[in-house]
C-alpha positions as semicolon CSV with decimal commas, in nm:
position;residue;x (nm);y (nm);z (nm)
1;M;-10,664;-7,446;-13,416
2;K;-10,609;-7,145;-13,659
3;I;-10,797;-6,827;-13,575
4;G;-10,885;-6,606;-13,880
5;K;-10,849;-6,226;-13,895
6;R;-11,232;-6,182;-13,906
7;H;-11,273;-6,383;-13,595
8;L;-10,991;-6,218;-13,420
9;L;-11,163;-5,893;-13,503
10;W;-11,508;-5,990;-13,352
11;I;-11,320;-6,126;-13,032
12;L;-11,147;-5,770;-12,998
13;I;-11,472;-5,600;-13,060
14;I;-11,665;-5,795;-12,797
15;L;-11,389;-5,757;-12,538
16;L;-11,381;-5,374;-12,610
17;A;-11,774;-5,359;-12,576
18;G;-11,735;-5,546;-12,252
19;S;-11,478;-5,307;-12,115
20;V;-11,688;-5,000;-12,198
21;A;-12,005;-5,160;-12,053
22;L;-11,803;-5,231;-11,723
23;V;-11,680;-4,874;-11,701
24;L;-12,023;-4,705;-11,777
25;F;-12,235;-4,956;-11,571
26;G;-12,006;-5,091;-11,314
27;G;-12,076;-5,093;-10,936
28;N;-11,813;-4,848;-10,841
29;A;-11,942;-4,570;-11,068
30;T;-11,939;-4,227;-10,920
31;G;-12,247;-4,015;-10,916
32;Q;-12,314;-3,660;-10,981
33;Y;-12,420;-3,579;-10,628
34;D;-12,177;-3,790;-10,425
35;D;-12,035;-3,498;-10,232
36;F;-12,388;-3,375;-10,159
37;A;-12,536;-3,711;-10,057
38;K;-12,246;-3,757;-9,822
39;C;-12,280;-3,421;-9,684
40;L;-12,659;-3,513;-9,610
41;A;-12,545;-3,824;-9,413
42;E;-12,286;-3,625;-9,239
43;K;-12,566;-3,387;-9,121
44;D;-12,768;-3,670;-9,001
45;A;-13,041;-3,616;-9,268
46;K;-13,228;-3,947;-9,341
47;M;-13,508;-4,059;-9,582
48;Y;-13,760;-4,313;-9,446
49;G;-13,940;-4,492;-9,731
50;A;-14,089;-4,813;-9,868
51;Y;-13,965;-5,026;-10,145
52;W;-14,306;-5,014;-10,321
53;C;-14,350;-4,631;-10,288
54;G;-14,337;-4,456;-10,617
55;H;-14,251;-4,125;-10,464
56;C;-13,950;-4,277;-10,280
57;A;-13,843;-4,430;-10,632
58;N;-13,849;-4,071;-10,773
59;Q;-13,662;-3,945;-10,484
60;K;-13,392;-4,206;-10,540
61;K;-13,376;-4,170;-10,908
62;E;-13,293;-3,790;-10,855
63;F;-12,985;-3,885;-10,671
64;G;-12,876;-4,140;-10,943
65;A;-12,555;-4,337;-10,841
66;S;-12,508;-4,118;-10,544
67;W;-12,799;-4,269;-10,383
68;K;-12,575;-4,514;-10,219
69;Y;-12,455;-4,252;-9,993
70;V;-12,797;-4,138;-9,858
71;D;-12,912;-4,244;-9,507
72;Y;-13,196;-4,465;-9,596
73;V;-13,445;-4,645;-9,361
74;E;-13,674;-4,912;-9,515
75;C;-14,007;-4,893;-9,347
76;S;-14,198;-5,168;-9,531
77;L;-14,214;-5,538;-9,421
78;P;-14,196;-5,788;-9,704
79;N;-14,513;-5,814;-9,917
80;K;-14,640;-5,476;-9,772
81;A;-14,738;-5,668;-9,463
82;G;-14,679;-5,365;-9,231
83;Q;-14,434;-5,122;-9,097
84;T;-14,095;-5,206;-8,948
85;Q;-14,072;-5,155;-8,571
86;I;-13,810;-4,858;-8,623
87;C;-14,048;-4,675;-8,843
88;E;-14,343;-4,733;-8,606
89;Q;-14,127;-4,592;-8,309
90;A;-14,035;-4,298;-8,516
91;G;-14,385;-4,217;-8,593
92;I;-14,351;-4,232;-8,966
93;K;-14,684;-4,184;-9,139
94;G;-14,601;-4,137;-9,509
95;Y;-14,330;-4,195;-9,755
96;P;-14,085;-4,059;-9,824
97;T;-14,025;-3,870;-9,502
98;W;-13,708;-3,686;-9,446
99;E;-13,582;-3,625;-9,096
100;F;-13,311;-3,389;-9,000
101;S;-13,075;-3,347;-8,697
102;D;-13,272;-3,089;-8,540
103;G;-13,579;-3,330;-8,531
104;S;-13,776;-3,168;-8,795
105;R;-13,919;-3,348;-9,101
106;L;-14,046;-3,299;-9,431
107;E;-14,300;-3,526;-9,595
108;G;-14,313;-3,618;-9,964
109;E;-14,065;-3,581;-10,244
110;V;-13,825;-3,303;-10,158
111;S;-13,621;-3,146;-10,434
112;L;-13,241;-3,164;-10,400
113;Y;-13,246;-2,784;-10,385
114;G;-13,488;-2,806;-10,073
115;L;-13,264;-3,065;-9,910
116;A;-12,956;-2,831;-9,979
117;Q;-13,154;-2,538;-9,807
118;K;-13,274;-2,732;-9,526
119;T;-12,919;-2,878;-9,430
120;G;-12,666;-2,626;-9,571
121;C;-12,500;-2,888;-9,782
122;E;-12,379;-2,755;-10,115
123;L;-12,544;-2,874;-10,432
124;V;-12,293;-2,853;-10,704
């Protein structure tokens, strides 16, 4: 089977586009706030939330790809059928709720700057 120059060019373009997409959207992408999110986890800061919570989604979006390093506790049962036992025992009343190593909490969306002030983690 003979491949023409035009077909070969299209194959190369598709391979190049696929490679670029893999680099840009690959699962191992590093985030802008990786070190900050890792510091939060090291300082035992955790966020309680629910998959259906819009404010939680906003908080996650603020971290971007770095969210994977945040200590997150899912509180909602499937189909919004109640709260998980761990969140009930922790006394979580609203989402998101940030809890810190000293036992203090902040409810609602907290800016990254606010989290940095509370934990001493450097926000770069």
